[in-house]
N, C-alpha and C positions, 0 to 999 in steps of 0.2 A: 729394584734394581742392579743392573749388572758393576759391576762396584769398582770395574774397570774404563766405566762412561765421566767423563766427568760434568758435574751436572749443574747449573748454574740455574740463581732467582733474578732474572732483571731489578734495574733500580726502578721501569718502566709497569711493572706489574707490582711495583710496592708502593709505591706514586697510586697505581689505579685500588689499592686492594685499599688503604690509609684515607683514597676521597670518600671511596664507597662505604667506608666506617664513620667516618665522619660528617657526609650526609646520611643514615640510618640504610643505608640501600642494603647491609647486610651483615649480622651480626659475630663477633666471635664473644669468646671465652674469655679473651683480654682484651689493652690495646694496645694494635697495632705497632707502637712505637719498642713496647716491648717482650711481646711472642713472636713475631718475626725471624726476628734475630735470636732471638733460644730454638727455636722451630728448625734455623735453617742451620744453626750450628747443633742443632742433635740432629742434623740427616746429615749430615758431612755436606750439604748443598753452599756453592758458594757464592758470593755477591758478584752480580755481574751488570757493569759499571757502566752509563748512556757517554758516549764520546761526544763532542762538536760535528767528528766524520756520519754516525753514527743518526746524526739530527740533522745533516745536509744529505745522506742518502734518502733518509722517510719520507725529504719532502721530491724528489727526480722520482720516487712509487706511483704508476698507473692510481688512476681512482681507483682500483674494484671495490676501494675498500674503504668507508671515514671513519673510519674510529681512528683517532688520532691515539689511541694506547697501543694497538692491534701495528697499524703503521709502524711504532716505532720495532714491536718486536722481532717483527720482518723485516725491517732492515739491518738492525742486531745481527740478526742474524743470518745475512746475507755477506753482511759486513766480517762475519768471525767466523762463518763456513758452521752455523750450529742446526742444529734440527731441535724444531716449535716444536714441545708437546702440548697438545688440543684437540678438542673436537670438532671446533670452530667451522666447519667450512668455508667461510667466507679470505680466510685461508688460500685457497685450490689455488685461485687465478696466477698469483703471485706465485714465483719461482723456487720456493723457498720448502725444503724440506722440514715435513709434517708427521707426526707418527700419533698414532689417536688407535 
């Protein structure tokens, strides 16, 4: 990771991780309530809050991709001029920068 880049973990991603954990969809070494903040702090990753403008922008996106979590991430990236790190090809139809 280039130390000159700012790196964020979206509250949207945290919500999705917590939901999958509570539903048994993923296993983690400890509960997300303690694990995520600890790993974020250890890695120097900032938290990215979801704003009202982000939520409204997500609803304006074309329905190329129907996953509401991913659509929120796309909206956050577009609103904030951010790049998304993912291998998910479903992001390609949107005018958002993606690396992986």
